[in-house]
C-alpha positions as CSV (number, residue, x, y, z in Angstrom):
1,M,0.0,0.0,0.0
2,L,2.8,2.4,0.8
3,K,4.4,1.7,-2.5
4,K,1.1,2.5,-4.3
5,I,0.8,5.8,-2.4
6,S,4.4,6.7,-3.0
7,V,4.0,6.1,-6.8
8,L,0.8,8.1,-6.9
9,I,2.4,11.1,-5.2
10,V,5.4,10.8,-7.5
11,I,3.2,10.8,-10.6
12,I,1.2,13.8,-9.4
13,F,4.2,15.9,-8.4
14,L,6.6,15.0,-11.2
15,T,3.8,15.9,-13.6
16,G,2.3,19.0,-12.2
17,C,4.2,21.1,-9.7
18,A,6.0,23.2,-12.3
19,T,4.3,22.5,-15.5
20,Q,3.8,26.2,-16.2
21,R,7.5,26.8,-16.9
22,L,9.0,30.3,-16.9
23,Y,10.7,30.8,-20.2
24,K,12.4,33.9,-19.0
25,P,13.0,35.5,-15.6
26,L,10.0,37.1,-13.8
27,P,11.0,40.8,-13.3
28,K,11.3,42.1,-9.7
29,N,7.9,42.6,-8.0
30,E,6.0,41.1,-11.0
31,K,3.5,38.4,-10.2
32,E,2.1,35.4,-12.1
33,V,-0.9,33.1,-11.4
34,H,-1.2,29.9,-13.4
35,F,-3.6,27.0,-13.9
36,S,-2.6,23.6,-15.4
37,V,-4.4,20.3,-16.1
38,G,-3.1,17.0,-17.4
39,G,-1.3,13.9,-16.2
40,P,0.0,10.5,-17.2
41,M,-1.6,8.9,-20.3
42,I,-3.7,5.9,-19.5
43,K,-6.0,3.5,-21.5
44,L,-9.7,3.4,-20.5
45,N,-11.7,0.9,-22.5
46,D,-8.8,1.0,-25.1
47,I,-9.2,4.8,-25.4
48,P,-6.0,6.8,-24.7
49,L,-6.7,9.6,-22.1
50,F,-4.7,11.7,-19.7
51,M,-5.5,11.9,-16.0
52,P,-7.2,15.3,-15.4
53,L,-4.9,16.4,-12.5
54,V,-5.5,20.0,-11.6
55,Y,-2.9,22.5,-10.3
56,L,-3.1,26.1,-9.2
57,G,0.0,28.3,-8.7
58,Y,1.4,31.7,-7.9
59,R,4.8,33.3,-8.4
60,Y,6.5,36.5,-7.3
61,G,9.6,38.1,-8.6
62,I,12.0,38.6,-5.7
63,N,14.6,40.2,-8.1
64,D,15.2,40.0,-11.8
65,N,16.7,36.5,-11.6
66,L,14.9,34.9,-8.6
67,S,11.2,34.1,-8.1
68,L,9.3,32.5,-5.3
69,G,6.5,30.1,-6.1
70,I,3.7,28.2,-4.4
71,D,1.8,25.4,-6.1
72,L,-1.4,23.6,-4.9
73,P,-2.2,20.2,-6.4
74,V,-6.0,20.4,-6.1
75,T,-6.5,16.8,-7.2
76,L,-4.8,15.3,-4.2
77,I,-7.8,16.3,-2.1
78,L,-9.7,13.5,-3.8
79,F,-7.2,11.1,-2.3
80,Q,-7.6,12.6,1.2
81,N,-4.2,14.4,0.9
82,I,-3.6,18.1,1.4
83,S,-0.4,19.4,0.0
84,I,1.6,22.5,-0.8
85,D,4.7,22.9,-2.9
86,S,7.1,25.8,-2.1
87,N,9.8,26.5,-4.7
88,L,12.4,29.0,-5.9
89,I,13.2,29.6,-9.6
90,Y,16.7,30.9,-10.2
91,F,17.9,31.8,-13.7
92,L,21.7,31.2,-13.7
93,T,21.7,32.7,-17.2
94,P,18.9,34.5,-19.1
95,K,18.0,31.1,-20.6
96,F,18.9,28.4,-18.0
97,A,16.9,28.0,-14.8
98,I,17.0,25.7,-11.8
99,Q,14.1,25.1,-9.4
100,P,14.6,23.6,-6.0
101,E,11.3,22.7,-4.2
102,I,10.0,21.4,-0.9
103,L,6.8,19.4,-1.1
104,F,4.7,18.9,2.0
105,V,1.9,16.3,2.0
106,W,-0.6,15.7,4.8
107,D,-2.4,12.4,4.7
108,I,-5.8,13.2,6.3
109,K,-6.9,9.6,6.8
110,E,-3.6,8.3,8.3
111,E,-2.7,11.6,10.0
112,V,0.8,11.4,8.6
113,A,3.0,14.2,7.2
114,R,5.5,13.6,4.4
115,I,8.2,15.9,2.9
116,F,9.7,15.4,-0.5
117,P,12.5,17.5,-2.0
118,L,12.5,18.1,-5.7
119,L,14.8,19.7,-8.2
120,S,14.1,20.8,-11.8
121,S,16.1,22.5,-14.5
122,W,15.4,23.6,-18.0
123,Y,16.8,25.6,-20.9
124,S,14.7,28.2,-22.8
125,I,14.9,28.4,-26.5
126,Q,13.2,31.2,-28.4
127,L,11.7,30.0,-31.6
128,S,10.0,33.3,-32.6
129,Q,8.9,36.5,-30.9
130,T,6.1,34.7,-29.1
131,I,7.0,31.0,-29.1
132,Y,9.4,29.3,-26.7
133,L,10.7,25.8,-26.2
134,T,11.9,24.6,-22.8
135,P,13.5,21.1,-22.6
136,G,14.5,20.0,-19.1
137,I,14.3,17.4,-16.4
138,S,12.6,17.1,-13.0
139,S,13.7,14.9,-10.1
140,M,12.0,13.9,-6.9
141,Y,13.6,12.3,-3.9
142,Q,12.1,10.1,-1.1
143,F,13.6,8.5,2.0
144,R,13.1,4.9,0.9
145,E,13.7,2.8,-2.2
146,P,13.6,3.8,-4.9
147,Y,15.2,7.0,-3.6
148,I,15.0,9.1,-6.8
149,F,12.5,9.5,-9.6
150,V,13.3,11.5,-12.8
151,S,11.2,13.0,-15.5
152,P,12.5,14.5,-18.7
153,F,10.1,17.0,-20.3
154,I,9.7,19.5,-23.1
155,S,7.4,22.4,-23.1
156,V,6.0,24.6,-25.8
157,I,4.9,28.1,-24.7
158,K,3.0,30.6,-26.6
159,K,3.1,34.2,-25.4
160,I,0.0,36.4,-26.0
161,G,0.4,39.7,-24.3
162,K,0.4,39.1,-20.6
163,W,-0.9,35.5,-21.1
164,D,1.2,32.4,-21.5
165,L,-0.2,29.2,-23.0
166,M,1.7,26.0,-22.5
167,C,1.7,22.4,-23.7
168,E,4.1,20.0,-22.1
169,F,5.1,16.4,-22.8
170,S,6.9,14.4,-20.1
171,Y,8.3,10.9,-19.7
172,L,7.7,10.0,-16.1
173,A,10.1,7.8,-14.2
174,P,11.5,6.0,-17.2
175,H,13.8,4.0,-15.0
176,I,10.9,2.4,-13.0
177,K,9.2,-0.7,-14.3
178,N,5.5,-0.2,-15.0
179,D,3.9,-3.2,-13.2
180,Y,0.8,-1.5,-11.7
181,T,-2.8,-2.3,-12.3
182,T,-3.5,1.0,-14.0
183,E,-2.8,0.7,-17.7
184,Y,-0.4,3.5,-18.3
185,I,0.7,4.3,-21.9
186,S,4.4,3.4,-21.8
187,P,7.0,1.1,-23.3
188,G,7.0,-0.9,-20.1
189,Y,8.9,1.5,-17.9
190,G,7.5,4.8,-16.6
191,C,4.7,6.5,-18.4
192,V,4.0,9.3,-20.9
193,G,2.3,12.5,-19.7
194,I,0.6,15.5,-21.4
195,Y,-0.2,18.8,-19.7
196,L,-1.9,22.0,-20.7
197,G,-1.5,25.3,-18.8
198,V,-2.3,29.0,-18.8
199,G,-0.6,31.8,-16.9
200,R,-1.2,35.5,-16.5
201,R,1.4,38.0,-15.4
202,F,0.7,41.1,-13.3
203,K,2.7,44.2,-12.3
């Protein structure tokens, strides 16, 4: 049972905590709110679908290279878990960012708290004046085997004024054998995920 819970949490957080990627630094004192939906691809009656996992988030520009973020995975409430993800996004260069995170999960039923550290990084490629590509990788750590889960991803972001539209493709935990009852779409290890997001920036 613990393994099932662990994998569920891993899937939810590798897929959604930062699916609305910043393609460039958030200026000092600027704010952003974002909404994303998506998840791992599964087969339901032989029809490919993605899990409709929902996330809400907020970011604030501390300075021109560093932003503070908070993400709320709303879907976890359905599994009797309340969680909050606190993260920092630091642009080492105008195009390369790293994002350390601390994820807190409270299991309402078992009255147990869990903490998971995460680390993501990505590189922003400008394809046109309004379209960006952000390939990267996310990793999540836990205090029992398997100790680390990784998820390479690639995002396409379309900028429309103050709005950002995003579509992301991820390969979740490709090093973990997929032997669970849920029929994930995968080559036998990990699973494929698709996510859609929208963000709005404010002064």
